[in-house]
C-alpha positions as CSV (number, residue, x, y, z in Angstrom):
1,M,-38.9,30.0,-28.9
2,Q,-42.1,30.3,-27.6
3,S,-43.4,26.7,-29.9
4,I,-40.8,25.0,-27.7
5,A,-42.7,23.3,-24.7
6,A,-41.5,24.4,-21.6
7,P,-39.6,21.9,-19.1
8,T,-40.8,20.6,-16.1
9,V,-38.1,21.5,-13.1
10,F,-36.8,19.6,-10.0
11,P,-37.8,21.2,-7.7
12,P,-40.9,22.6,-9.0
13,D,-39.9,25.4,-7.2
14,A,-36.8,26.6,-8.5
15,G,-35.9,29.0,-10.9
16,P,-36.5,31.6,-13.3
17,F,-32.6,32.2,-12.8
18,A,-31.3,35.4,-14.7
19,A,-28.5,33.3,-15.4
20,C,-26.8,30.0,-14.2
21,A,-24.2,26.4,-15.3
22,A,-25.7,24.7,-17.6
23,A,-25.0,20.9,-18.2
24,V,-26.9,19.6,-20.9
25,G,-27.4,15.8,-22.1
26,N,-29.6,12.5,-21.2
27,F,-27.5,11.7,-18.0
28,D,-29.6,8.7,-18.7
29,G,-28.8,6.6,-15.3
30,V,-26.5,9.2,-13.5
31,H,-23.5,7.2,-14.0
32,V,-20.2,7.8,-12.6
33,G,-18.9,10.3,-15.4
34,H,-22.4,12.3,-14.9
35,A,-21.5,12.8,-11.1
36,A,-18.0,14.2,-12.8
37,I,-19.4,16.3,-15.1
38,V,-22.0,17.8,-12.5
39,D,-18.4,18.4,-10.2
40,R,-17.0,20.3,-12.3
41,L,-20.3,22.0,-12.8
42,R,-21.0,23.4,-9.2
43,A,-17.6,25.1,-9.0
44,A,-18.2,26.9,-12.1
45,A,-21.7,27.7,-10.5
46,A,-19.1,29.3,-7.7
47,R,-16.6,31.0,-10.0
48,H,-20.0,32.7,-11.1
49,R,-22.0,32.8,-8.2
50,V,-25.0,31.4,-9.6
51,P,-27.1,28.4,-9.6
52,A,-25.7,24.5,-10.9
53,V,-29.0,23.4,-13.1
54,V,-28.9,20.0,-15.6
55,L,-31.0,20.0,-18.5
56,T,-31.5,16.3,-19.7
57,F,-34.6,15.1,-22.2
58,D,-38.0,13.3,-22.0
59,P,-38.3,11.0,-24.5
60,H,-34.4,10.6,-25.1
61,P,-34.2,12.1,-28.9
62,A,-32.8,8.8,-30.6
63,S,-36.8,7.7,-29.7
64,V,-37.9,11.0,-31.7
65,L,-35.4,10.5,-34.2
66,R,-34.9,7.3,-34.4
67,P,-37.4,5.3,-32.8
68,A,-36.7,1.8,-33.9
69,E,-32.6,2.6,-32.5
70,A,-34.1,3.9,-29.5
71,P,-32.4,3.0,-26.3
72,V,-35.0,1.2,-23.7
73,P,-33.9,4.1,-20.7
74,L,-32.0,3.1,-17.6
75,T,-34.1,5.5,-15.9
76,T,-36.9,7.6,-15.1
77,P,-36.9,11.5,-15.3
78,A,-38.0,11.8,-12.0
79,R,-35.4,9.2,-10.5
80,R,-32.7,10.5,-12.6
81,A,-33.6,14.8,-11.5
82,E,-33.7,12.7,-7.4
83,L,-30.3,11.2,-8.8
84,L,-28.6,15.3,-9.6
85,L,-29.9,16.8,-7.3
86,A,-28.4,14.3,-4.7
87,L,-25.2,15.2,-6.3
88,G,-25.9,18.6,-5.1
89,V,-27.2,20.5,-8.4
90,D,-30.1,23.9,-7.8
91,A,-31.6,22.3,-10.4
92,V,-32.4,19.9,-13.1
93,C,-35.2,21.2,-15.9
94,V,-37.1,17.7,-18.1
95,Q,-37.0,19.2,-21.9
96,P,-39.4,17.1,-23.3
97,A,-38.3,16.3,-26.9
98,D,-40.1,16.1,-29.7
99,A,-39.6,16.3,-33.3
100,L,-39.9,20.9,-33.1
101,L,-36.6,20.5,-30.8
102,M,-35.1,17.7,-32.9
103,A,-35.7,20.2,-35.5
104,L,-33.5,23.2,-34.0
105,E,-30.0,24.0,-36.2
106,P,-27.2,23.9,-33.5
107,E,-26.8,27.3,-33.5
108,A,-30.7,28.2,-33.3
109,F,-30.8,25.6,-29.8
110,F,-27.2,27.2,-28.5
111,A,-29.4,31.1,-29.3
112,G,-32.8,30.2,-27.9
113,I,-32.8,27.3,-25.3
114,L,-29.3,28.3,-23.5
115,R,-28.6,31.6,-24.2
116,G,-32.1,33.0,-24.0
117,R,-34.5,30.1,-21.9
118,M,-31.5,28.9,-19.5
119,A,-29.5,32.2,-19.7
120,A,-27.2,29.8,-19.3
121,A,-23.5,32.2,-18.3
122,C,-21.4,29.3,-18.4
123,L,-21.3,25.5,-19.8
124,V,-20.0,22.2,-19.0
125,E,-19.8,19.3,-21.1
126,G,-18.3,15.7,-21.8
127,R,-15.8,15.9,-25.2
128,D,-18.8,13.7,-27.1
129,F,-21.6,15.9,-26.6
130,R,-23.3,16.8,-29.4
131,F,-26.8,19.0,-29.7
132,G,-28.9,20.2,-32.9
133,A,-30.5,18.9,-35.8
134,R,-29.0,15.8,-37.4
135,R,-26.5,15.9,-34.1
136,R,-24.5,18.2,-36.3
137,G,-23.6,20.8,-33.4
138,D,-20.3,19.3,-31.5
139,V,-18.0,20.8,-28.7
140,A,-15.8,22.7,-32.2
141,M,-18.9,24.2,-32.2
142,L,-19.5,24.8,-29.2
143,E,-16.7,26.4,-28.7
144,R,-16.7,28.5,-31.3
145,L,-20.8,29.3,-29.8
146,C,-19.2,30.3,-26.7
147,A,-16.4,32.5,-27.4
148,A,-18.7,34.7,-29.5
149,A,-21.0,34.8,-26.7
150,G,-18.2,35.4,-23.6
151,V,-19.7,32.2,-22.1
152,E,-17.3,29.5,-20.6
153,L,-16.8,26.5,-21.4
154,D,-15.4,23.4,-19.3
155,V,-15.1,20.2,-20.9
156,V,-14.5,17.2,-19.1
157,P,-13.3,14.0,-20.3
158,P,-14.7,10.5,-20.0
159,V,-14.3,8.4,-16.8
160,V,-12.4,5.3,-16.7
161,A,-13.2,2.1,-15.4
162,G,-11.6,-1.0,-15.5
163,G,-10.2,0.1,-18.7
164,E,-13.6,0.9,-20.5
165,P,-15.3,4.7,-20.3
166,V,-18.3,4.7,-18.6
167,S,-21.1,5.2,-20.6
168,S,-25.1,4.8,-20.3
169,S,-24.3,2.1,-22.7
170,R,-21.9,0.1,-21.2
171,I,-24.4,0.1,-18.0
172,R,-27.0,-0.7,-20.4
173,A,-25.0,-4.0,-21.1
174,L,-24.1,-4.7,-17.8
175,V,-28.1,-4.8,-16.7
176,A,-29.9,-6.3,-19.8
177,A,-26.9,-9.0,-19.0
178,G,-28.3,-9.3,-15.5
179,R,-25.1,-8.0,-13.9
180,V,-26.4,-5.2,-11.3
181,A,-23.9,-5.2,-9.1
182,E,-21.9,-4.1,-11.5
183,A,-23.4,-1.9,-12.7
184,S,-24.3,-0.2,-9.3
185,E,-20.4,-0.2,-9.3
186,L,-20.4,2.9,-11.8
187,L,-23.9,4.3,-11.6
188,T,-24.5,6.9,-8.2
189,G,-26.9,5.0,-6.9
190,P,-28.4,1.3,-6.9
191,Y,-30.5,0.4,-10.4
192,R,-33.7,1.3,-10.0
193,L,-37.4,-0.3,-11.3
194,T,-40.3,1.3,-10.3
195,G,-43.3,0.4,-11.1
196,T,-47.1,-0.4,-9.8
197,V,-48.2,-3.4,-7.8
198,V,-51.1,-4.9,-9.2
199,V,-53.2,-7.9,-8.3
200,G,-51.0,-11.3,-10.1
201,A,-52.0,-14.9,-9.9
202,R,-51.5,-15.1,-6.1
203,R,-49.6,-18.2,-6.3
204,G,-45.9,-17.4,-4.2
205,A,-48.9,-16.9,-1.1
206,T,-50.2,-20.4,-1.2
207,L,-46.5,-21.4,-1.3
208,G,-45.2,-19.5,1.4
209,F,-43.2,-16.3,-0.1
210,P,-46.3,-13.4,-0.9
211,T,-45.6,-11.7,-4.1
212,A,-45.7,-7.7,-5.3
213,N,-46.8,-8.0,-9.3
214,L,-45.2,-4.8,-10.7
215,A,-46.7,-3.4,-14.1
216,G,-46.1,-0.2,-15.9
217,I,-42.1,-0.3,-15.2
218,A,-40.6,2.0,-18.0
219,T,-37.0,1.1,-17.6
220,L,-34.9,-1.4,-18.4
221,L,-35.8,-5.1,-17.2
222,P,-32.0,-6.5,-16.1
223,A,-31.7,-10.5,-18.0
224,L,-34.1,-13.4,-16.2
225,G,-33.3,-14.0,-12.6
226,V,-33.8,-13.6,-8.8
227,Y,-32.6,-10.7,-8.1
228,A,-31.5,-9.5,-4.1
229,A,-33.3,-5.6,-3.6
230,R,-34.1,-3.1,-1.0
231,V,-37.0,-2.0,-1.3
232,K,-38.7,1.5,1.0
233,V,-41.7,0.8,2.0
234,D,-44.0,2.9,4.9
235,G,-40.7,4.6,6.6
236,G,-39.3,1.1,6.6
237,V,-36.2,-0.5,4.7
238,H,-37.2,-4.6,3.3
239,A,-34.5,-6.5,2.1
240,A,-36.8,-8.7,-0.9
241,A,-36.0,-10.9,-2.7
242,V,-37.2,-9.9,-6.5
243,H,-37.8,-12.5,-9.5
244,V,-38.1,-11.2,-13.1
245,G,-39.1,-13.6,-15.9
246,P,-41.9,-16.2,-16.6
247,N,-43.4,-18.8,-13.8
248,A,-41.9,-22.1,-16.2
249,T,-42.5,-23.8,-12.9
250,F,-46.6,-23.5,-13.9
251,G,-46.5,-23.2,-17.5
252,E,-45.8,-19.8,-17.6
253,T,-44.5,-17.6,-20.6
254,A,-45.2,-14.1,-19.8
255,V,-42.5,-11.9,-18.0
256,S,-43.1,-10.5,-14.9
257,V,-41.5,-8.0,-12.2
258,E,-42.0,-9.8,-8.5
259,V,-40.8,-9.3,-5.7
260,H,-41.3,-10.6,-2.3
261,L,-40.5,-7.7,0.6
262,V,-39.6,-9.8,4.0
263,G,-40.6,-9.3,6.4
264,F,-43.3,-6.8,5.3
265,R,-47.8,-7.9,6.4
266,G,-49.6,-5.2,4.7
267,D,-51.8,-4.6,1.2
268,L,-50.1,-2.1,-1.6
269,Y,-52.1,-3.0,-3.9
270,G,-52.7,-0.1,-5.6
271,R,-49.2,1.4,-4.8
272,T,-45.4,2.2,-6.5
273,L,-42.8,0.4,-5.3
274,D,-38.7,1.6,-5.8
275,V,-37.2,-1.6,-6.1
276,D,-33.4,-1.1,-5.7
277,F,-31.3,-4.0,-7.4
278,L,-28.3,-5.0,-5.8
279,D,-27.6,-8.6,-6.6
280,H,-28.0,-11.0,-9.1
281,V,-28.4,-14.3,-7.5
282,R,-29.8,-17.6,-9.7
283,D,-31.5,-17.4,-13.2
284,T,-34.6,-18.9,-14.0
285,R,-35.2,-22.5,-14.3
286,C,-38.5,-24.7,-13.8
287,F,-38.3,-27.2,-10.7
288,T,-40.0,-30.7,-10.8
289,S,-42.2,-30.1,-8.1
290,V,-43.6,-27.3,-6.0
291,D,-41.5,-28.5,-2.8
292,E,-38.9,-28.7,-5.0
293,L,-39.9,-24.6,-5.7
294,K,-39.4,-24.0,-2.3
295,A,-36.9,-25.2,-0.8
296,R,-35.2,-23.2,-3.7
297,L,-36.9,-19.9,-2.8
298,A,-36.5,-20.6,0.9
299,D,-32.5,-20.5,-0.1
300,D,-33.9,-17.0,-1.9
301,V,-35.0,-15.0,1.0
302,A,-32.4,-16.1,2.8
303,T,-29.2,-15.1,0.3
304,A,-31.2,-12.0,-0.5
305,V,-31.7,-11.1,3.2
306,R,-27.3,-11.3,3.5
307,I,-26.8,-9.3,0.8
308,A,-29.2,-7.0,1.6
309,A,-27.9,-6.7,4.6
310,A,-24.0,-6.0,3.6
311,P,-23.6,-2.1,4.0
312,C,-24.1,-0.2,0.8
313,P,-21.5,0.9,-1.4
314,S,-19.9,3.9,-1.5
315,G,-22.8,6.9,-3.3
316,T,-25.5,4.6,-3.0
317,T,-28.7,5.0,-1.4
């Protein structure tokens, strides 16, 4: 196992553990189905008097095995760890997913990673859990391996909402359609984009609505449109109107993410912003005049302020 890269651990001072209760998976988005697994993981950890630890992967294993089919992530590894730690786990291990790891047969993954590296005394997994090369390992195989090794296994049924199981792919479809409020109802925190503020065309300032242009976003962009959001800056929380898409009124075609922080005055260039999306305000459109655009921007900001002023849904931050 020495050739398999070591995981990054959150928080950094956690571990190593002599034993733990472990849950393994992508946990992308950290939705309410994942929260159900964490609840059972914490209960198992309490029974065994060991820490509750989640093992997740970066990048998504599909990006190694089937790059053309790999989903765009919903969360960065740091955001995933933040949300899982907020649910009460003791540590999150982000395992680099590379060709060596993906080549491990299920039995080797169980013996070397779960039992050897993590020292798992018990495992908690969802019903559709797969592991090992070619995804050959399933829950039935895991049950046999655990029974032989004296490891407790708890299999958690899927959480159903609106008549459908909650899954990362379902949430990904909602975000891609711009239905961020519906997506957030299934998540344990608001849908977030994280990016670095870069110099843009500076057109927003001339219109009276200065924006922070975000670059380096690694997660799925919502559908083109204007959104209400919240952004934490310097200890304060600002309502924000966020435009995702090209500036069609000015003949642009490149998609950008521009964030107008209501009431903020200051320089954000080079800083990292976490933008928590709350709801869709409107679709993008081409305006016939700058005055028409400015009037609509004023309406967008007013709508964003109203939405951001509403209390956070239960379970979100």
